[in-house]
C-alpha positions as YAML, in Angstrom:
chain: A
units: angstrom
residues:
- id: 1
  name: MET
  ca: [-2.10, 16.56, 16.88]
- id: 2
  name: VAL
  ca: [-3.46, 13.33, 15.39]
- id: 3
  name: PHE
  ca: [-0.65, 13.04, 12.83]
- id: 4
  name: ILE
  ca: [2.14, 13.08, 15.42]
- id: 5
  name: GLN
  ca: [0.25, 10.74, 17.75]
- id: 6
  name: LEU
  ca: [-0.34, 8.16, 15.02]
- id: 7
  name: ILE
  ca: [3.23, 8.45, 13.72]
- id: 8
  name: LEU
  ca: [4.52, 7.74, 17.23]
- id: 9
  name: ALA
  ca: [2.24, 4.71, 17.46]
- id: 10
  name: HIS
  ca: [3.48, 3.55, 14.04]
- id: 11
  name: LEU
  ca: [7.16, 3.88, 15.01]
- id: 12
  name: PHE
  ca: [6.62, 1.93, 18.22]
- id: 13
  name: GLY
  ca: [4.53, -0.77, 16.54]
- id: 14
  name: ASP
  ca: [6.53, -1.28, 13.34]
- id: 15
  name: PHE
  ca: [10.07, -0.99, 14.69]
- id: 16
  name: ILE
  ca: [10.45, -1.01, 18.46]
- id: 17
  name: LEU
  ca: [7.82, -3.63, 19.36]
- id: 18
  name: GLN
  ca: [8.32, -5.92, 16.37]
- id: 19
  name: PRO
  ca: [11.25, -8.37, 16.80]
- id: 20
  name: ASN
  ca: [13.14, -9.67, 13.77]
- id: 21
  name: SER
  ca: [11.84, -13.17, 14.54]
- id: 22
  name: TRP
  ca: [8.27, -11.93, 13.94]
- id: 23
  name: VAL
  ca: [9.26, -10.41, 10.60]
- id: 24
  name: ALA
  ca: [10.98, -13.64, 9.53]
- id: 25
  name: GLU
  ca: [7.99, -15.79, 10.43]
- id: 26
  name: LYS
  ca: [5.57, -13.44, 8.67]
- id: 27
  name: GLU
  ca: [7.67, -13.61, 5.51]
- id: 28
  name: ASN
  ca: [7.77, -17.42, 5.67]
- id: 29
  name: LYS
  ca: [4.17, -18.17, 6.65]
- id: 30
  name: LYS
  ca: [2.54, -15.01, 5.30]
- id: 31
  name: LEU
  ca: [-1.19, -14.99, 6.19]
- id: 32
  name: LYS
  ca: [-0.77, -18.14, 8.27]
- id: 33
  name: SER
  ca: [1.58, -16.41, 10.67]
- id: 34
  name: ARG
  ca: [0.07, -15.60, 14.05]
- id: 35
  name: TYR
  ca: [2.47, -12.69, 14.39]
- id: 36
  name: LEU
  ca: [0.80, -10.85, 11.50]
- id: 37
  name: TYR
  ca: [-2.44, -10.62, 13.46]
- id: 38
  name: LEU
  ca: [-0.64, -9.88, 16.74]
- id: 39
  name: HIS
  ca: [1.28, -7.13, 14.98]
- id: 40
  name: VAL
  ca: [-1.94, -5.56, 13.67]
- id: 41
  name: LEU
  ca: [-3.54, -5.83, 17.12]
- id: 42
  name: ILE
  ca: [-0.55, -4.06, 18.69]
- id: 43
  name: HIS
  ca: [-0.83, -1.25, 16.12]
- id: 44
  name: THR
  ca: [-4.53, -0.85, 16.87]
- id: 45
  name: ILE
  ca: [-3.97, -0.74, 20.64]
- id: 46
  name: LEU
  ca: [-1.05, 1.66, 20.34]
- id: 47
  name: SER
  ca: [-3.07, 3.99, 18.11]
- id: 48
  name: PHE
  ca: [-5.87, 4.02, 20.68]
- id: 49
  name: ILE
  ca: [-3.42, 4.66, 23.54]
- id: 50
  name: PHE
  ca: [-1.59, 7.49, 21.81]
- id: 51
  name: LEU
  ca: [-4.82, 9.13, 20.69]
- id: 52
  name: TRP
  ca: [-6.23, 8.74, 24.22]
- id: 53
  name: ASN
  ca: [-9.71, 9.72, 23.14]
- id: 54
  name: THR
  ca: [-12.58, 7.26, 23.31]
- id: 55
  name: GLN
  ca: [-14.44, 9.19, 20.62]
- id: 56
  name: LEU
  ca: [-11.63, 8.37, 18.17]
- id: 57
  name: TRP
  ca: [-11.90, 4.59, 18.61]
- id: 58
  name: TRP
  ca: [-12.81, 4.29, 14.94]
- id: 59
  name: VAL
  ca: [-9.50, 5.93, 13.97]
- id: 60
  name: ALA
  ca: [-7.56, 3.22, 15.83]
- id: 61
  name: LEU
  ca: [-9.62, 0.52, 14.10]
- id: 62
  name: LEU
  ca: [-9.07, 2.19, 10.72]
- id: 63
  name: VAL
  ca: [-5.31, 2.29, 11.30]
- id: 64
  name: GLY
  ca: [-5.29, -1.37, 12.32]
- id: 65
  name: PHE
  ca: [-7.41, -2.48, 9.36]
- id: 66
  name: SER
  ca: [-5.37, -0.50, 6.83]
- id: 67
  name: HIS
  ca: [-2.18, -1.86, 8.37]
- id: 68
  name: PHE
  ca: [-3.45, -5.39, 7.89]
- id: 69
  name: ILE
  ca: [-4.34, -4.76, 4.22]
- id: 70
  name: ILE
  ca: [-0.99, -3.11, 3.44]
- id: 71
  name: ASP
  ca: [1.08, -5.74, 5.25]
- id: 72
  name: THR
  ca: [-0.89, -8.53, 3.56]
- id: 73
  name: ALA
  ca: [-0.18, -7.04, 0.14]
- id: 74
  name: LYS
  ca: [3.50, -6.69, 0.99]
- id: 75
  name: LEU
  ca: [3.82, -10.29, 2.23]
- id: 76
  name: SER
  ca: [1.88, -11.64, -0.76]
- id: 77
  name: PHE
  ca: [3.73, -9.86, -3.54]
- id: 78
  name: GLN
  ca: [7.24, -9.15, -2.34]
- id: 79
  name: THR
  ca: [10.13, -11.32, -3.55]
- id: 80
  name: ALA
  ca: [13.77, -11.54, -2.53]
- id: 81
  name: LYS
  ca: [14.67, -8.98, -5.21]
- id: 82
  name: SER
  ca: [11.80, -6.59, -4.48]
- id: 83
  name: LYS
  ca: [12.06, -6.78, -0.70]
- id: 84
  name: LYS
  ca: [13.73, -3.38, -0.36]
- id: 85
  name: SER
  ca: [11.24, -1.70, -2.70]
- id: 86
  name: TRP
  ca: [8.30, -3.22, -0.86]
- id: 87
  name: PHE
  ca: [9.69, -2.05, 2.49]
- id: 88
  name: PHE
  ca: [9.66, 1.59, 1.38]
- id: 89
  name: THR
  ca: [6.32, 1.17, -0.40]
- id: 90
  name: ASP
  ca: [4.86, -0.36, 2.76]
- id: 91
  name: GLN
  ca: [6.09, 2.51, 4.92]
- id: 92
  name: ALA
  ca: [4.91, 5.13, 2.42]
- id: 93
  name: LEU
  ca: [1.42, 3.63, 2.35]
- id: 94
  name: HIS
  ca: [1.19, 3.54, 6.14]
- id: 95
  name: ILE
  ca: [2.23, 7.19, 6.35]
- id: 96
  name: ALA
  ca: [-0.21, 8.06, 3.56]
- id: 97
  name: VAL
  ca: [-3.07, 6.56, 5.58]
- id: 98
  name: ILE
  ca: [-2.03, 8.55, 8.66]
- id: 99
  name: ALA
  ca: [-1.72, 11.71, 6.55]
- id: 100
  name: GLY
  ca: [-5.18, 11.06, 5.11]
- id: 101
  name: ILE
  ca: [-6.66, 10.78, 8.59]
- id: 102
  name: SER
  ca: [-4.90, 13.99, 9.63]
- id: 103
  name: PHE
  ca: [-6.22, 15.71, 6.52]
- id: 104
  name: TYR
  ca: [-9.74, 14.60, 7.53]
- id: 105
  name: PHE
  ca: [-9.26, 16.44, 10.82]
- id: 106
  name: ASN
  ca: [-8.08, 19.55, 8.93]
- id: 107
  name: GLU
  ca: [-4.58, 19.32, 10.37]
- id: 108
  name: PHE
  ca: [-3.04, 19.75, 6.94]
- id: 109
  name: ASN
  ca: [-3.67, 22.11, 4.09]
- id: 110
  name: PHE
  ca: [-1.84, 23.03, 0.91]
- id: 111
  name: ASP
  ca: [-1.15, 26.66, 1.77]
- id: 112
  name: PHE
  ca: [2.58, 25.89, 1.83]
- id: 113
  name: LEU
  ca: [2.42, 25.55, -1.96]
- id: 114
  name: LYS
  ca: [1.71, 29.27, -2.09]
- id: 115
  name: ASN
  ca: [4.85, 30.07, -0.08]
- id: 116
  name: GLN
  ca: [7.51, 31.09, -2.60]
- id: 117
  name: GLU
  ca: [10.38, 30.57, -0.14]
- id: 118
  name: ILE
  ca: [9.40, 26.95, 0.46]
- id: 119
  name: LEU
  ca: [8.95, 26.34, -3.25]
- id: 120
  name: LYS
  ca: [12.41, 27.75, -3.95]
- id: 121
  name: ILE
  ca: [13.98, 25.44, -1.38]
- id: 122
  name: ILE
  ca: [12.14, 22.42, -2.81]
- id: 123
  name: MET
  ca: [13.23, 23.39, -6.34]
- id: 124
  name: ALA
  ca: [16.87, 23.78, -5.26]
- id: 125
  name: ALA
  ca: [16.90, 20.47, -3.36]
- id: 126
  name: LEU
  ca: [15.39, 18.71, -6.37]
- id: 127
  name: PHE
  ca: [18.03, 20.21, -8.68]
- id: 128
  name: LEU
  ca: [20.82, 18.97, -6.39]
- id: 129
  name: THR
  ca: [19.70, 15.34, -6.76]
- id: 130
  name: THR
  ca: [19.71, 13.64, -10.17]
- id: 131
  name: PRO
  ca: [19.90, 16.80, -12.37]
- id: 132
  name: ALA
  ca: [23.15, 17.93, -10.68]
- id: 133
  name: SER
  ca: [24.56, 14.39, -10.99]
- id: 134
  name: ILE
  ca: [23.91, 14.45, -14.74]
- id: 135
  name: PHE
  ca: [25.54, 17.89, -15.10]
- id: 136
  name: ILE
  ca: [28.65, 16.72, -13.23]
- id: 137
  name: LYS
  ca: [28.81, 13.47, -15.19]
- id: 138
  name: ILE
  ca: [28.70, 15.34, -18.50]
- id: 139
  name: LEU
  ca: [31.33, 17.87, -17.36]
- id: 140
  name: LEU
  ca: [33.68, 15.05, -16.31]
- id: 141
  name: SER
  ca: [32.96, 12.77, -19.27]
- id: 142
  name: SER
  ca: [36.07, 13.80, -21.23]
- id: 143
  name: TRP
  ca: [38.36, 13.22, -18.24]
- id: 144
  name: THR
  ca: [37.15, 9.83, -17.00]
- id: 145
  name: PRO
  ca: [40.31, 7.87, -16.12]
- id: 146
  name: VAL
  ca: [40.85, 4.28, -17.25]
- id: 147
  name: PRO
  ca: [41.37, 2.01, -14.22]
- id: 148
  name: GLU
  ca: [44.80, 0.44, -14.02]
- id: 149
  name: THR
  ca: [44.54, -3.31, -13.51]
- id: 150
  name: GLN
  ca: [48.20, -4.24, -13.84]
- id: 151
  name: ASN
  ca: [48.86, -3.49, -10.15]
- id: 152
  name: ASN
  ca: [45.84, -5.53, -8.99]
- id: 153
  name: ILE
  ca: [44.08, -2.43, -7.72]
- id: 154
  name: GLN
  ca: [40.75, -3.12, -6.06]
- id: 155
  name: THR
  ca: [38.19, -1.21, -8.12]
- id: 156
  name: GLU
  ca: [34.95, -2.85, -7.01]
- id: 157
  name: SER
  ca: [32.32, -0.63, -5.42]
- id: 158
  name: LEU
  ca: [28.62, -0.65, -4.61]
- id: 159
  name: SER
  ca: [26.28, -0.15, -7.56]
- id: 160
  name: SER
  ca: [25.64, 3.61, -8.12]
- id: 161
  name: ALA
  ca: [27.28, 4.36, -4.76]
- id: 162
  name: GLY
  ca: [29.10, 7.41, -6.11]
- id: 163
  name: LYS
  ca: [25.87, 8.90, -7.45]
- id: 164
  name: TYR
  ca: [24.02, 8.60, -4.14]
- id: 165
  name: ILE
  ca: [27.02, 9.79, -2.11]
- id: 166
  name: GLY
  ca: [27.14, 12.89, -4.31]
- id: 167
  name: ILE
  ca: [23.41, 13.53, -3.91]
- id: 168
  name: LEU
  ca: [23.57, 13.16, -0.13]
- id: 169
  name: GLU
  ca: [26.62, 15.39, 0.23]
- id: 170
  name: ARG
  ca: [25.08, 18.13, -1.91]
- id: 171
  name: LEU
  ca: [21.82, 18.04, 0.04]
- id: 172
  name: LEU
  ca: [23.71, 18.19, 3.34]
- id: 173
  name: VAL
  ca: [25.88, 21.09, 2.17]
- id: 174
  name: PHE
  ca: [22.79, 22.90, 0.91]
- id: 175
  name: THR
  ca: [21.03, 22.33, 4.26]
- id: 176
  name: PHE
  ca: [24.03, 23.67, 6.21]
- id: 177
  name: ILE
  ca: [24.05, 26.84, 4.11]
- id: 178
  name: VAL
  ca: [20.29, 27.41, 4.37]
- id: 179
  name: VAL
  ca: [20.41, 27.15, 8.17]
- id: 180
  name: ASN
  ca: [23.53, 29.37, 8.33]
- id: 181
  name: HIS
  ca: [25.94, 26.70, 9.57]
- id: 182
  name: TRP
  ca: [28.86, 27.04, 7.16]
- id: 183
  name: GLU
  ca: [31.11, 25.12, 9.54]
- id: 184
  name: GLY
  ca: [29.15, 22.01, 8.54]
- id: 185
  name: VAL
  ca: [30.39, 22.43, 4.97]
- id: 186
  name: GLY
  ca: [33.98, 22.33, 6.20]
- id: 187
  name: PHE
  ca: [33.20, 19.21, 8.21]
- id: 188
  name: MET
  ca: [31.77, 17.54, 5.09]
- id: 189
  name: VAL
  ca: [34.85, 18.38, 3.02]
- id: 190
  name: ALA
  ca: [37.18, 17.09, 5.75]
- id: 191
  name: ALA
  ca: [35.15, 13.90, 6.26]
- id: 192
  name: LYS
  ca: [35.12, 13.04, 2.56]
- id: 193
  name: SER
  ca: [38.84, 13.78, 2.27]
- id: 194
  name: VAL
  ca: [39.63, 11.36, 5.09]
- id: 195
  name: PHE
  ca: [37.52, 8.54, 3.62]
- id: 196
  name: ARG
  ca: [38.89, 9.06, 0.11]
- id: 197
  name: PHE
  ca: [42.56, 9.38, 1.11]
- id: 198
  name: SER
  ca: [43.21, 5.66, 1.58]
- id: 199
  name: ASP
  ca: [41.59, 4.75, -1.75]
- id: 200
  name: LEU
  ca: [43.58, 7.32, -3.69]
- id: 201
  name: ALA
  ca: [46.82, 6.46, -1.90]
- id: 202
  name: GLN
  ca: [46.32, 2.78, -2.75]
- id: 203
  name: ALA
  ca: [45.47, 3.50, -6.36]
- id: 204
  name: LYS
  ca: [48.61, 5.62, -6.92]
- id: 205
  name: GLN
  ca: [47.02, 7.23, -9.97]
- id: 206
  name: ARG
  ca: [47.48, 10.93, -10.41]
- id: 207
  name: LYS
  ca: [44.69, 11.04, -13.00]
- id: 208
  name: LEU
  ca: [42.27, 9.29, -10.67]
- id: 209
  name: THR
  ca: [43.16, 11.67, -7.83]
- id: 210
  name: GLU
  ca: [42.62, 14.71, -10.05]
- id: 211
  name: TYR
  ca: [39.35, 13.25, -11.38]
- id: 212
  name: VAL
  ca: [37.98, 12.69, -7.86]
- id: 213
  name: LEU
  ca: [39.14, 16.14, -6.75]
- id: 214
  name: ILE
  ca: [37.46, 17.87, -9.70]
- id: 215
  name: GLY
  ca: [34.24, 15.89, -9.17]
- id: 216
  name: THR
  ca: [34.21, 16.71, -5.46]
- id: 217
  name: LEU
  ca: [34.82, 20.42, -6.05]
- id: 218
  name: LEU
  ca: [32.10, 20.52, -8.71]
- id: 219
  name: SER
  ca: [29.65, 18.74, -6.42]
- id: 220
  name: PHE
  ca: [30.37, 20.95, -3.40]
- id: 221
  name: GLY
  ca: [30.59, 24.08, -5.55]
- id: 222
  name: MET
  ca: [27.20, 23.39, -7.09]
- id: 223
  name: ALA
  ca: [25.62, 22.91, -3.66]
- id: 224
  name: VAL
  ca: [27.27, 26.04, -2.24]
- id: 225
  name: LEU
  ca: [26.29, 28.20, -5.23]
- id: 226
  name: THR
  ca: [22.71, 26.91, -5.14]
- id: 227
  name: GLY
  ca: [22.50, 27.63, -1.41]
- id: 228
  name: ILE
  ca: [23.82, 31.15, -1.89]
- id: 229
  name: LEU
  ca: [21.39, 31.85, -4.73]
- id: 230
  name: ILE
  ca: [18.44, 30.63, -2.64]
- id: 231
  name: LYS
  ca: [19.55, 32.75, 0.33]
...
């Protein structure tokens, strides 16, 4: 399958065979970096090796050329603040090129969009991301505790960390239910309890403990109910 072969070549070329020193020099020297061209050459060779078909030489060249264009755009326009965004954009574009090539060889079609079971799972997973976060936030809005600062409690946290933790835990719980591994849900509850225990013990706030407990139960309950409804 061309898609899998090219993805394997991409993983080897972009991550395994590209040292951090190459990445740093490319970011500093941009188009003047020799490693940019060596990196593209490696991708081209790897694509040819993994395809292992002399008639598909043009596919390897296309992958190499598109990789050069995408990497050049990334190096030219990314800044310190947009570095993370450009990384994911860069990877998405590379995968899009590979998917386009696979589509050319009729490896992909859109018949899955006619499968109601798949559509239901996609709909449920989408609901458990931002929409579920908004529902939970609104339900908890009247109980949001005020942090106590008189005891010098450490309240700093990563920006939007709670939101993304909630999304990930709901998606994992939903996945466990869909694949009939309910024991994974128990593991998730236990793991979160262990990580949260030290924070709540340090805070010594009953309101905060109750707030976190309600939020956790709402988050897990929403994921469990959604999984059951889909099943």
